[in-house]
KOLLUM-83739 format. One record per residue (C-alpha): x, y, z negated. Coordinates in Angstrom, 3 decimals. Last residue first. Layout:
+----------+----------+----------+
!        X !        Y !        Z !
+----------+----------+----------+
!        X !        Y !        Z !
...
+----------+----------+----------+
END
This chain:
+----------+----------+----------+
!        X !        Y !        Z !
+----------+----------+----------+
!   -3.855 !    8.286 !  -36.047 !
!   -1.213 !    7.694 !  -33.417 !
!   -0.922 !   10.649 !  -31.083 !
!   -3.096 !   10.430 !  -27.979 !
!   -2.120 !    8.785 !  -24.729 !
!   -4.685 !    9.223 !  -21.986 !
!   -3.850 !    6.569 !  -19.428 !
!   -4.828 !    6.715 !  -15.770 !
!   -4.060 !    3.158 !  -14.691 !
!   -3.967 !    2.427 !  -10.970 !
!   -4.722 !   -1.009 !   -9.548 !
!   -3.732 !   -2.281 !   -6.149 !
!   -4.037 !   -5.958 !   -7.202 !
!   -0.974 !   -8.204 !   -7.086 !
!   -2.192 !  -10.605 !   -9.755 !
!    0.395 !   -9.220 !  -12.167 !
!   -1.072 !   -5.781 !  -11.431 !
!   -4.421 !   -7.090 !  -12.637 !
!   -3.111 !   -8.641 !  -15.855 !
!   -0.814 !   -5.798 !  -16.886 !
!   -3.461 !   -3.209 !  -15.997 !
!   -6.045 !   -4.978 !  -18.166 !
!   -3.737 !   -4.982 !  -21.181 !
!   -2.890 !   -1.304 !  -20.714 !
!   -6.556 !   -0.365 !  -20.173 !
!   -7.477 !   -2.189 !  -23.389 !
!   -4.911 !   -0.140 !  -25.341 !
!   -6.090 !    3.063 !  -23.636 !
!   -9.743 !    2.679 !  -24.587 !
!  -11.969 !    1.585 !  -21.741 !
!  -13.303 !    2.974 !  -18.464 !
!  -13.392 !    0.897 !  -15.281 !
!  -13.611 !    2.691 !  -11.964 !
!  -14.008 !    0.967 !   -8.610 !
!  -13.113 !    2.760 !   -5.404 !
!  -15.916 !    3.032 !   -2.853 !
!  -14.538 !    6.264 !   -1.401 !
!  -17.541 !    8.343 !   -2.559 !
!  -17.344 !    6.696 !   -5.987 !
!  -13.719 !    7.690 !   -6.455 !
!  -14.261 !   11.356 !   -5.527 !
!  -17.501 !   11.420 !   -7.620 !
!  -15.784 !   10.600 !  -10.919 !
!  -16.382 !   14.065 !  -12.366 !
!  -20.148 !   13.586 !  -12.057 !
!  -19.972 !   10.646 !  -14.491 !
!  -18.965 !   12.939 !  -17.362 !
!  -16.151 !   10.977 !  -18.973 !
!  -16.793 !    7.835 !  -21.051 !
!  -15.276 !    7.422 !  -24.487 !
!  -13.623 !    4.343 !  -25.945 !
!  -11.212 !    5.072 !  -28.765 !
!   -7.492 !    5.824 !  -29.044 !
!   -7.449 !    7.450 !  -25.620 !
!   -9.811 !    7.173 !  -22.645 !
!   -7.754 !    4.661 !  -20.665 !
!   -9.197 !    5.008 !  -17.181 !
!   -8.573 !    1.989 !  -14.992 !
!   -8.824 !    2.747 !  -11.290 !
!   -9.484 !    0.033 !   -8.704 !
!   -8.632 !   -0.374 !   -5.018 !
!   -6.041 !    2.329 !   -5.461 !
!   -4.311 !    4.459 !   -2.796 !
!   -2.117 !    6.353 !   -5.318 !
!   -3.055 !    9.682 !   -3.689 !
!   -6.699 !    8.863 !   -4.567 !
!   -5.836 !    9.528 !   -8.219 !
!   -5.544 !   13.234 !   -7.369 !
!   -9.286 !   13.338 !   -6.545 !
!  -10.017 !   11.961 !  -10.029 !
!   -8.018 !   14.811 !  -11.556 !
!   -9.767 !   17.294 !   -9.248 !
!  -13.144 !   16.340 !  -10.756 !
!  -12.000 !   17.712 !  -14.092 !
!  -10.769 !   16.009 !  -17.245 !
!  -10.010 !   18.301 !  -20.194 !
!  -12.489 !   16.589 !  -22.554 !
!  -10.660 !   13.298 !  -22.068 !
!   -7.530 !   14.746 !  -23.648 !
!   -3.847 !   14.948 !  -22.556 !
!   -4.531 !   15.075 !  -18.795 !
!   -1.465 !   13.790 !  -16.905 !
!    2.126 !   14.728 !  -17.774 !
!    3.764 !   11.645 !  -16.339 !
!    3.034 !   10.378 !  -12.812 !
!    4.543 !    6.937 !  -12.246 !
!    4.613 !    5.527 !   -8.739 !
!    4.945 !    2.302 !   -6.809 !
!    2.341 !   -0.033 !   -8.304 !
!    0.426 !    2.743 !   -9.998 !
!    0.731 !    4.420 !  -13.374 !
!   -0.871 !    7.725 !  -14.293 !
!    0.305 !    9.419 !  -17.463 !
!   -0.624 !   10.843 !  -20.844 !
!    2.298 !   11.650 !  -23.117 !
!    4.250 !    9.411 !  -25.488 !
!    6.212 !    7.448 !  -22.910 !
!    8.766 !    4.811 !  -23.985 !
!   11.004 !    3.233 !  -21.328 !
!   10.979 !   -0.602 !  -21.397 !
!    9.991 !   -0.829 !  -17.709 !
!    7.023 !    1.342 !  -18.620 !
!    6.377 !    1.309 !  -22.346 !
!    3.261 !    2.995 !  -23.704 !
!    2.906 !    5.300 !  -26.683 !
!    0.696 !    6.839 !  -29.382 !
!   -0.283 !    3.642 !  -31.213 !
!    1.269 !    0.785 !  -29.278 !
!    2.004 !   -0.301 !  -25.749 !
!    4.158 !   -2.720 !  -23.822 !
!    5.888 !   -3.730 !  -20.593 !
!    3.851 !   -1.829 !  -18.029 !
!    5.860 !   -2.649 !  -14.936 !
!    7.003 !   -0.357 !  -12.155 !
!    9.021 !   -1.747 !   -9.217 !
!    6.692 !   -4.674 !   -8.593 !
!    8.314 !   -7.218 !   -6.228 !
!   10.159 !   -9.068 !   -9.012 !
!    6.950 !   -9.746 !  -10.828 !
!    7.317 !  -10.895 !  -14.411 !
!    4.800 !  -10.049 !  -17.057 !
!    5.488 !   -8.932 !  -20.563 !
!    3.228 !   -7.030 !  -22.892 !
!    4.292 !   -5.865 !  -26.331 !
!    1.611 !   -4.949 !  -28.826 !
+----------+----------+----------+
END
């Protein structure tokens, strides 16, 4: 699925996604990443089972009001205790499969929200 939204003031735009990849400003990424309004962090956690509390602490560096966690090809929820750094700061967390997280990110960032997408990108099955 290709997503397009136009915001001249957003330097990083999620422009599409598909099985095993996402497009950021038309550049294809096949590894997990974190995407925020001003910053792209490739090389994030490759599998949900590898998530640790420190990964959620690192997301705070993006100064989000909301974090979208794309859990991979299917919906899976991480151990809730790992999300403590976000909860303690009052930052919302929405968990969904990565395709849904991409669609949601495109909509919310298009509205000017300070949303961060932590996307686990698994190989296409």
